[in-house]
C-alpha angles and dihedrals in degrees: 000000000000093000092066093057098045113108123210089256092053090047089053092049091049090053095047100040104011098151092053094048094044087056092049091047091050091052091046091050090051091049093048092047090048091052091048092051091047091050091049091053092048 
């Protein structure tokens, strides 16, 4: 699912600083999931 939306630039950034971006992605996923859950409750 993610592979289809990754641009060449993003792929390059993942190769060069993968750990940093994996951390950012993890935080973003948590934030997005948190917003979804909050919207479901409201």
